[in-house]
C-alpha positions, -999 to 999 in steps of 0.1 A, spaced: -121 -327 550 -107 -340 583 -114 -329 620 -89 -326 643 -56 -326 618 -35 -349 597 -27 -379 619 2 -393 628 23 -412 615 27 -447 626 58 -460 644 70 -484 619 64 -455 584 85 -432 604 113 -456 615 117 -464 581 118 -431 569 144 -423 595 172 -460 586 174 -439 550 183 -414 559 205 -422 581 223 -448 556 219 -424 531 240 -396 546 281 -400 544 285 -373 565 256 -379 595 227 -361 607 219 -339 634 186 -336 650 176 -311 634 182 -323 600 160 -355 609 133 -331 622 134 -306 596 134 -340 568 124 -374 583 89 -381 574 70 -383 608 94 -362 627 90 -333 597 52 -329 600 55 -326 640 82 -303 635 61 -282 616 33 -280 636 48 -275 674 81 -256 667 86 -281 701 116 -305 700 106 -319 737 84 -347 728 107 -350 693 140 -360 713 122 -384 730 105 -401 698 139 -402 681 160 -425 711 129 -444 709 137 -446 674 175 -453 675 168 -483 704 149 -499 681 170 -496 650 195 -511 672 175 -537 688 168 -547 648 204 -555 649 214 -521 627 246 -501 641 242 -468 646 275 -440 648 273 -409 666 302 -386 665 306 -349 677 313 -318 653 348 -310 654 340 -274 661 318 -279 687 323 -311 713 300 -320 737 271 -302 719 244 -327 715 226 -305 695 253 -310 669 256 -348 675 258 -363 642 239 -396 636 248 -420 606 245 -457 597 275 -475 585 271 -490 548 289 -524 556 308 -541 525 288 -574 534 258 -582 549 260 -620 552 286 -641 587 323 -652 573 319 -686 557 288 -680 544 282 -697 508 257 -693 482 244 -719 454 229 -707 423 194 -703 433 196 -690 465 216 -664 446 188 -658 423 166 -658 450 186 -628 463 189 -616 432 154 -607 424 140 -597 462 172 -568 456 152 -559 425 128 -558 443 135 -539 475 153 -513 451 118 -506 432 98 -501 464 124 -486 492 118 -453 485 81 -438 487 74 -407 480 75 -393 510 112 -409 515 121 -389 486 106 -360 494 129 -367 529 164 -366 507 155 -338 482 151 -321 516 180 -330 527 201 -319 497 187 -283 503 200 -283 543 235 -292 524 232 -329 534 254 -352 512 230 -386 506 235 -410 482 204 -432 469 233 -463 465 231 -467 501 201 -480 505 204 -518 500 199 -529 535 166 -554 536 140 -545 561 127 -565 590 105 -547 613 86 -567 639 59 -568 657 58 -547 690 32 -556 719 0 -533 719 2 -517 749 34 -499 729 21 -467 709 -9 -458 734 13 -455 759 44 -437 737 15 -416 729 6 -411 767 40 -404 776 44 -372 750 17 -363 760 20 -367 799 -13 -381 809 -26 -406 836 -31 -438 820 -55 -471 839 -48 -507 824 -55 -542 834 -23 -557 841 -17 -601 848 12 -607 869 20 -645 871 5 -660 895 -28 -644 899 -61 -654 895 -69 -625 874 -53 -590 859 -57 -564 878 -63 -518 870 -32 -502 874 -33 -466 873 -1 -451 865 18 -425 858 37 -431 824 73 -418 825 97 -441 796 100 -475 776 127 -492 776 134 -527 760 153 -553 785 168 -588 771 144 -588 741 116 -570 759 96 -539 764 87 -528 799 70 -496 808 85 -476 838 56 -457 853 42 -438 891 21 -460 903 -9 -439 919 -29 -468 936 12 -484 955 29 -442 955 58 -459 941 77 -467 909 65 -499 891 77 -512 856 54 -534 839 60 -563 813 43 -547 780 33 -585 778 12 -586 801 -10 -559 798 -46 -568 787 -72 -554 768 -70 -514 760 -55 -477 774 -72 -454 786 -56 -424 788 -69 -399 821 -57 -364 834 -18 -355 828 3 -363 856 17 -347 883 33 -309 879 60 -314 903 68 -349 884 68 -340 852 95 -315 859 115 -339 876 113 -362 843 116 -334 815 150 -325 834 164 -363 833 169 -394 806 138 -413 825 145 -446 801 181 -444 810 172 -440 846 141 -467 845 173 -489 822 198 -489 851 178 -497 877 167 -526 860 203 -534 851 217 -531 888 186 -552 896 196 -582 873 232 -581 889 215 -594 924 195 -613 911 217 -648 896 213 -683 879 234 -711 882 226 -737 852 238 -775 843 237 -778 807 238 -808 783 272 -798 762 269 -793 726 228 -786 734 210 -757 722 208 -744 755 242 -743 758 244 -717 724 217 -698 740 226 -689 773 266 -695 773 257 -658 754 243 -641 781 261 -655 809 293 -669 823 304 -709 810 326 -725 828 334 -762 814 334 -782 839 303 -792 865 301 -822 888 283 -838 858 307 -831 833 278 -804 822 285 -773 810 273 -750 840 268 -717 837 259 -687 854 232 -657 842 218 -627 858 181 -623 852 155 -593 863 118 -615 866 119 -653 875 89 -667 862 101 -653 826 129 -670 828 112 -703 839 92 -706 812 125 -700 791 144 -731 807 114 -750 811 112 -746 768 149 -762 768 133 -798 788 163 -823 797 192 -803 782 188 -778 815 194 -787 851 181 -758 875 213 -760 902 199 -725 920 186 -704 936 155 -731 948 127 -706 935 139 -710 906 142 -742 906 106 -750 915 90 -728 890 110 -746 867 96 -781 876 62 -769 879 60 -760 844 73 -790 836 50 -811 855 20 -790 841 33 -797 806 37 -835 817 -2 -830 830 -15 -817 793 -2 -835 780 10 -867 793 8 -896 765 24 -875 742 57 -865 761 
């Protein structure tokens, strides 16, 4: 006999079930279909009948699927355009998963065939099959032949799940946070409002109780565990329920990024040019005949770490703070590995 009811379904398992459901539907699923049938949503909906927390969960899961490289199509119900409760979602079944020009030899084709056979046998768990049966009972057309998709789940920061749970339940949290340049982590007390993914990293948008202002925290800089406290301020909770907090914090991050730009010279044909030019604007003619890239950023220390890793392929033209941060990292690497440098 279990105490406290069944444990919640882990996020990767829930997201995998959602992926399968959206991939297998031809006509698309509404949120009502998802909440009533998809493993990880169904139990929570049956227990509470409340959709506010499920809506937040659904938004996070959609963001995670998009981050995995999946395309999510959305389309309105023709009989009720603009009604987001009737908006339908699906993952299109693209004809070819390979980039144009890809060639495979006989051994590679054999390995892919074997992997696909194993995947077809193991992709649909009992819970997923029951979910598909329930979708059919709701009148949704599904097809298991659409499940030819290889999962690519990636690990997340350890703080993600407890912070997501705190957001869902409206609880204050405290954690130790290490900022670049600090000798030790500092204790933070915050009201968590949203988890957002920006520039490939997860951040927490929150109201900092000690600083009495909103802040964003990079999850990879959170050290140790997350401790939950009491409920968040009632007035802020009411405002948060009316707004899309993730969208609001993401918009603020993007606005902040537009205010910070870096000018870089990159060696032609190098890895730095290939990677950095995708995120910024590449000018063919720099004074040194190298390529010149201008890109925007939100975190100077993270960008400095990235640029230092490119070594001699990148030269920072500006700003001065970024130039000095990269030089500092290269000097530290030289001091630590002088004989091998």
